[in-house]
C-alpha positions as CSV (number, residue, x, y, z in Angstrom):
1,M,57.5,-32.2,30.0
2,Q,56.9,-29.4,32.8
3,Q,56.4,-30.4,36.2
4,E,53.1,-29.4,37.8
5,R,52.8,-28.3,41.4
6,Q,49.4,-27.8,43.3
7,F,48.7,-24.8,45.2
8,S,46.1,-24.2,47.8
9,R,43.3,-21.4,48.2
10,I,45.5,-20.1,51.0
11,D,48.5,-19.6,48.6
12,W,46.1,-18.0,46.1
13,V,44.7,-15.4,48.5
14,A,48.4,-14.8,50.0
15,S,49.6,-14.1,46.2
16,G,46.6,-11.3,46.0
17,C,47.4,-9.7,49.2
18,R,50.2,-7.4,47.9
19,L,49.7,-4.6,50.5
20,L,50.2,-7.2,53.4
21,R,53.1,-8.6,51.5
22,G,54.8,-5.3,51.5
23,I,53.8,-4.5,55.1
24,A,55.2,-7.9,56.3
25,A,58.6,-7.1,54.7
26,E,58.5,-3.9,56.4
27,F,57.5,-5.6,59.9
28,T,60.3,-7.9,59.5
29,R,63.0,-5.3,59.5
30,T,61.3,-3.1,62.2
31,Q,59.8,-5.5,64.6
32,P,57.2,-3.1,65.8
33,F,55.4,-6.0,68.1
34,A,58.6,-7.6,69.6
35,G,57.7,-9.1,72.9
36,L,54.0,-8.3,72.5
37,T,51.1,-10.8,72.4
38,I,48.1,-9.9,70.0
39,G,45.0,-11.7,70.5
40,T,42.3,-11.6,68.0
41,S,38.6,-13.1,67.6
42,I,38.1,-12.8,63.9
43,H,36.8,-14.7,60.9
44,L,39.7,-17.4,60.5
45,E,39.7,-17.7,56.7
46,P,42.6,-17.4,54.2
47,K,42.6,-13.7,54.1
48,T,42.7,-13.3,57.7
49,A,45.5,-15.9,57.4
50,A,47.6,-13.3,55.7
51,L,46.9,-10.6,58.2
52,L,47.8,-12.9,61.0
53,L,51.2,-13.9,59.6
54,T,51.8,-10.3,58.9
55,L,51.7,-9.4,62.6
56,K,53.6,-12.4,63.4
57,A,56.4,-11.0,61.3
58,G,56.4,-7.9,63.0
59,G,57.6,-10.0,66.2
60,A,54.1,-10.6,67.8
61,R,53.0,-13.7,69.5
62,V,49.6,-14.1,68.1
63,V,46.7,-15.8,69.9
64,A,43.7,-16.2,67.7
65,T,40.1,-17.6,67.9
66,G,37.2,-17.5,65.4
67,N,33.8,-15.6,65.3
68,L,30.7,-17.3,65.5
69,N,30.3,-20.0,62.7
70,S,33.0,-18.7,60.4
71,T,36.1,-20.6,61.4
72,Q,37.3,-22.6,58.2
73,P,39.3,-25.7,59.5
74,A,41.9,-25.7,56.7
75,T,42.9,-22.2,57.8
76,A,43.0,-22.8,61.5
77,A,45.3,-25.9,60.6
78,F,47.4,-23.7,58.4
79,L,47.9,-21.1,60.9
80,A,48.8,-23.3,63.7
81,E,51.4,-25.1,61.6
82,N,52.8,-21.6,60.8
83,G,53.1,-20.5,64.7
84,I,49.8,-19.0,65.4
85,V,48.3,-20.1,68.6
86,I,44.6,-21.2,67.8
87,I,42.0,-21.5,70.3
88,G,38.8,-23.5,69.8
89,E,37.3,-24.7,66.5
90,R,34.2,-23.8,64.3
91,T,31.2,-23.5,66.5
92,G,27.8,-21.7,66.2
93,D,27.1,-22.2,69.8
94,A,27.2,-18.9,71.7
95,G,28.4,-20.6,75.1
96,A,31.3,-22.4,73.3
97,H,32.4,-19.3,71.7
98,H,32.3,-17.3,75.0
99,G,34.6,-20.1,76.4
100,F,37.0,-19.4,73.7
101,I,37.1,-15.8,74.3
102,D,37.9,-16.4,77.9
103,A,40.6,-18.7,77.0
104,L,42.1,-16.1,74.7
105,L,41.9,-13.6,77.4
106,D,43.6,-16.0,79.8
107,E,46.7,-15.4,77.8
108,S,46.7,-11.4,78.8
109,P,47.2,-10.0,75.2
110,D,48.9,-6.5,75.1
111,L,46.9,-6.0,72.0
112,L,43.5,-7.0,71.0
113,L,42.3,-7.1,67.3
114,D,38.6,-7.4,68.0
115,N,35.8,-8.1,65.3
116,G,32.2,-7.4,67.0
117,G,33.2,-6.1,70.3
118,D,33.7,-9.7,72.0
119,L,37.1,-9.2,73.3
120,F,36.8,-5.7,74.5
121,A,33.3,-6.3,76.1
122,R,34.6,-9.5,77.9
123,F,37.8,-7.7,79.0
124,L,35.8,-5.1,81.0
125,E,34.4,-7.9,83.0
126,R,37.5,-9.5,83.8
127,P,40.3,-6.8,83.3
128,Y,44.1,-7.3,83.3
129,G,46.8,-4.8,83.7
130,N,49.0,-4.8,80.5
131,L,46.4,-4.3,77.7
132,I,47.8,-1.4,75.8
133,G,44.9,-1.1,73.4
134,G,44.0,-2.4,70.0
135,T,41.5,-2.1,67.2
136,E,37.9,-2.9,66.3
137,E,37.2,-3.9,62.8
138,T,33.1,-3.5,62.5
139,T,30.4,-0.8,63.0
140,S,28.5,-3.6,65.1
141,G,31.4,-3.8,67.5
142,R,31.9,0.1,67.5
143,T,28.0,0.5,68.3
144,R,28.5,-2.2,71.1
145,L,31.4,-0.7,72.7
146,T,30.6,3.2,72.4
147,P,28.4,3.3,75.8
148,V,31.5,1.8,77.6
149,R,34.0,4.0,76.0
150,D,35.0,5.8,79.3
151,K,35.5,2.3,81.0
152,L,37.8,1.1,78.3
153,A,40.1,4.3,78.4
154,R,42.6,3.0,76.1
155,P,43.4,3.6,72.5
156,I,41.0,1.6,70.3
157,L,41.1,2.4,66.5
158,V,37.9,1.6,64.6
159,I,38.8,0.3,61.1
160,N,35.2,0.6,59.7
161,D,35.0,4.3,60.4
162,S,37.9,4.7,57.6
163,P,36.7,6.1,54.4
164,I,38.6,3.4,52.5
165,K,37.1,0.7,54.6
166,Q,33.5,2.2,53.8
167,F,33.8,2.2,50.2
168,A,36.4,-0.5,49.3
169,E,35.4,-3.2,51.7
170,N,31.7,-2.3,52.9
171,R,30.2,-0.9,49.7
172,H,32.2,-2.9,47.0
173,G,33.7,-5.8,48.9
174,V,30.3,-6.8,50.9
175,G,28.0,-6.0,47.9
176,Q,29.8,-8.0,45.6
177,S,30.3,-11.0,48.1
178,L,26.6,-11.0,49.1
179,F,25.5,-11.2,45.5
180,E,27.9,-14.1,44.9
181,S,26.8,-15.8,48.0
182,F,23.1,-15.7,46.8
183,L,24.0,-17.3,43.5
184,R,26.4,-20.0,45.3
185,F,23.7,-20.8,48.2
186,T,20.6,-21.1,45.8
187,N,21.8,-21.5,42.1
188,R,18.7,-19.3,41.1
189,S,18.7,-16.3,38.9
190,T,18.6,-12.7,40.2
191,N,16.8,-11.7,37.0
192,G,13.5,-10.0,37.8
193,K,13.5,-11.0,41.6
194,R,12.1,-8.5,44.0
195,V,14.8,-8.0,46.4
196,V,14.5,-5.8,49.5
197,V,17.6,-4.6,51.2
198,F,17.2,-3.6,55.1
199,G,19.9,-1.0,55.7
200,Y,21.3,1.6,53.4
201,G,24.7,2.1,54.9
202,A,27.7,1.4,52.9
203,C,27.0,-2.5,53.1
204,G,23.6,-1.8,51.9
205,K,24.4,0.6,49.2
206,G,26.9,-1.9,47.7
207,T,24.3,-4.8,48.1
208,A,21.5,-2.9,46.4
209,A,23.8,-1.8,43.6
210,C,25.1,-5.3,42.9
211,F,21.5,-6.7,42.8
212,R,20.3,-3.9,40.6
213,H,23.4,-4.9,38.3
214,G,22.0,-8.5,38.4
215,H,18.7,-7.3,36.9
216,S,16.9,-7.4,40.1
217,V,14.0,-5.0,41.1
218,V,15.5,-3.6,44.2
219,S,13.6,-1.7,47.2
220,V,15.3,-0.3,50.3
221,V,14.1,0.0,53.7
222,D,16.1,2.2,56.4
223,I,14.7,3.8,59.6
224,D,16.4,7.1,58.9
225,P,14.4,9.3,56.6
226,V,17.7,11.2,55.3
227,T,19.2,7.7,54.3
228,T,15.8,6.7,52.7
229,L,15.9,9.8,50.7
230,E,19.4,8.9,49.5
231,A,18.4,5.4,48.3
232,H,15.2,7.1,46.5
233,L,17.6,9.6,44.8
234,D,19.9,6.9,44.0
235,G,17.0,5.3,42.0
236,F,15.7,2.6,44.4
237,S,12.1,2.0,45.6
238,T,11.7,2.9,49.1
239,P,8.3,1.5,50.0
240,H,7.0,1.3,53.7
241,R,8.4,-1.6,55.5
242,T,5.2,-3.7,55.5
243,D,4.8,-3.2,51.8
244,A,8.2,-4.0,51.2
245,I,8.1,-7.6,53.0
246,R,4.6,-8.2,51.4
247,T,6.5,-8.3,47.8
248,A,9.7,-9.4,48.6
249,D,11.2,-12.6,46.7
250,V,14.4,-12.0,48.7
251,I,15.1,-10.1,52.1
252,I,18.5,-9.3,52.8
253,T,19.7,-7.7,56.1
254,V,22.7,-5.6,56.6
255,T,22.1,-3.3,59.3
256,G,24.1,-4.2,62.2
257,Y,21.1,-4.4,64.6
258,P,19.1,-7.2,65.7
259,G,15.4,-8.3,65.1
260,I,15.2,-7.0,61.5
261,V,13.1,-9.8,60.6
262,T,11.1,-11.6,63.2
263,A,8.2,-13.9,63.7
264,A,5.8,-11.0,63.7
265,D,6.5,-10.7,60.0
266,L,5.6,-14.2,59.2
267,P,2.0,-13.5,58.2
268,L,3.6,-10.7,55.6
269,L,6.2,-13.0,53.9
270,K,5.1,-14.5,50.8
271,D,5.5,-18.0,49.5
272,G,9.0,-18.9,48.6
273,V,10.6,-16.0,50.0
274,I,14.5,-16.3,50.6
275,L,16.0,-14.7,53.6
276,M,19.7,-13.9,53.8
277,N,21.8,-11.9,56.6
278,G,24.8,-10.0,55.6
279,G,25.3,-8.2,59.1
280,H,28.0,-9.5,61.4
281,F,26.0,-11.1,64.0
282,P,23.4,-13.7,63.5
283,H,20.6,-11.8,65.1
284,E,19.2,-9.6,62.4
285,I,16.9,-12.3,61.2
286,D,15.6,-14.0,64.2
287,R,16.2,-17.7,63.2
288,D,14.9,-19.1,66.8
289,G,11.9,-16.8,67.1
290,L,11.0,-17.9,63.4
291,L,11.5,-21.6,64.3
292,A,9.4,-21.6,67.5
293,D,6.4,-19.8,66.2
294,P,3.3,-21.9,66.2
295,S,2.5,-21.0,62.5
296,V,5.6,-23.1,61.4
297,V,4.6,-26.6,61.1
298,S,7.7,-28.2,59.8
299,V,11.5,-27.4,59.0
300,E,13.5,-29.2,56.3
301,T,17.2,-28.8,56.3
302,S,20.0,-29.2,53.7
303,P,23.2,-29.8,55.9
304,E,25.3,-29.6,52.8
305,D,23.9,-26.3,51.4
306,M,23.0,-25.0,54.8
307,I,19.4,-23.9,53.7
308,A,16.5,-24.2,56.0
309,T,12.9,-24.3,54.5
310,L,10.1,-23.5,57.0
311,T,6.6,-24.6,56.0
312,L,3.7,-22.6,57.5
313,A,0.3,-24.0,58.2
314,D,-1.1,-22.3,55.4
315,G,1.4,-24.1,53.1
316,R,3.7,-21.2,52.6
317,R,7.4,-22.0,52.3
318,L,10.1,-19.8,53.4
319,H,13.9,-20.3,52.9
320,L,16.6,-19.1,55.4
321,L,20.3,-19.1,54.0
322,G,23.1,-20.0,56.5
323,D,21.1,-20.1,59.7
324,G,21.0,-16.3,59.5
325,H,24.6,-16.1,59.9
326,M,26.6,-13.8,57.7
327,A,26.0,-15.6,54.4
328,N,29.4,-14.5,52.6
329,L,31.1,-16.6,55.3
330,A,28.5,-19.4,55.7
331,G,27.4,-22.2,53.6
332,P,29.1,-24.2,50.8
333,R,32.8,-22.9,50.1
334,P,32.3,-19.7,51.6
335,L,34.9,-17.0,50.1
336,G,34.0,-13.7,51.9
337,N,34.9,-10.4,50.4
338,S,37.2,-10.3,47.6
339,I,41.1,-10.5,48.1
340,E,41.5,-6.8,47.1
341,A,38.9,-5.4,49.6
342,M,40.2,-7.3,52.3
343,D,43.9,-6.6,51.5
344,L,43.2,-2.8,51.9
345,G,41.2,-3.3,55.3
346,F,43.7,-5.5,56.8
347,A,46.6,-3.2,55.8
348,M,45.0,-0.6,57.8
349,Q,44.4,-3.2,60.7
350,A,48.2,-3.8,60.6
351,L,49.3,-0.2,60.6
352,C,46.9,0.7,63.2
353,L,48.0,-2.1,65.4
354,E,51.8,-0.8,65.0
355,R,50.3,2.8,65.8
356,V,48.7,1.5,69.0
357,A,51.8,-0.5,69.9
358,S,54.1,2.5,69.7
359,R,52.2,4.0,72.6
360,V,51.7,7.4,71.2
361,L,48.1,7.4,71.5
362,G,46.5,8.1,74.8
363,S,43.0,7.3,76.2
364,E,41.4,10.0,74.2
365,A,42.0,8.0,71.1
366,S,39.3,5.2,72.5
367,L,36.9,4.3,69.6
368,V,38.2,6.8,67.0
369,P,38.6,6.6,63.5
370,V,41.6,5.4,61.5
371,P,44.3,8.2,61.4
372,A,44.0,10.2,58.4
373,D,47.9,9.7,57.5
374,I,47.1,5.8,57.7
375,D,44.4,6.3,55.1
376,R,46.4,8.1,52.9
377,A,49.5,5.8,53.1
378,V,47.4,2.9,52.5
379,A,45.5,4.6,49.5
380,C,48.9,5.6,47.9
381,A,50.4,2.2,48.3
382,F,47.5,0.6,46.7
383,L,47.5,3.2,43.9
384,D,51.2,2.7,43.3
385,L,50.8,-1.1,42.8
386,N,47.8,-0.9,40.4
387,R,48.8,2.1,38.3
């Protein structure tokens, strides 16, 4: 009889991160981070474990904390067992999260791998001398940090400004994972549902396309008329905001900006509407404002499924998924984006950190896109593995 062996989800993810495996092998030989500490605030889930162990293979001491509400305890424990310094635990409390950020910066990392701008923004408030630079993963983080670019004055490469990141992770990865998350949270059909997608950047494009492929009737709302025209020519309905909200069975926010759905919209929302956020920060749907509105007479929650049902005075009921946190990393058994999409994005992260660590970039490279040669190298490597 053959011997059976169990493997974990972390093992499964690692086996699919083929680009990172190759980079880790190269880093083991070249040691680009020898003597350096890399600090990161990132979603601590199995795919980021593969990235952080790749950096460790390159000689780095890695210190990590999570983003709001997304740390997966099994992943944090695995990383700690494998030599990564873990600060804090899963929390949805902003104050506790800021404390973890401070504790991480107390380690004076030489490189920062940021995901939303928390680390670099706090660094400006309590600077230290040995920071070389680093990377920022998200559009939300780049938007947040752009006004203080001159103060940062260090090389910071923005992963989300890579064309690969835009189409591989944001369009395909986020679109697929938000569609999967809707099904996972609700166990409800998408067929015939009137779905309104707020934001038609790369994430919005992928989300709208995936729900259309799921036989939903999809509308797009975007503040930019040029982007709205693109959505129209892509075949989506583009009603005015008020009309879109009135008819929506499902509202999905993927804009990167706060206050997209607020208490002011309560009179417009139809009975049974489902609210889901796909943006990095949990402020696109103003959860606290909705709950505090006097028209909300009761709130029922399912802790297991992370669904909150708000009942209004007129009897209408609204359903908020994951407390407004990024849905693909919230709720029951959160999976995030696909392994392949994240392998591509994290390969760029690793190579960009290697570039910054080499000290060939100056302050003129503060908040600039991934260098084109890194984009090409990652694309070629992925194609070689998949042809």
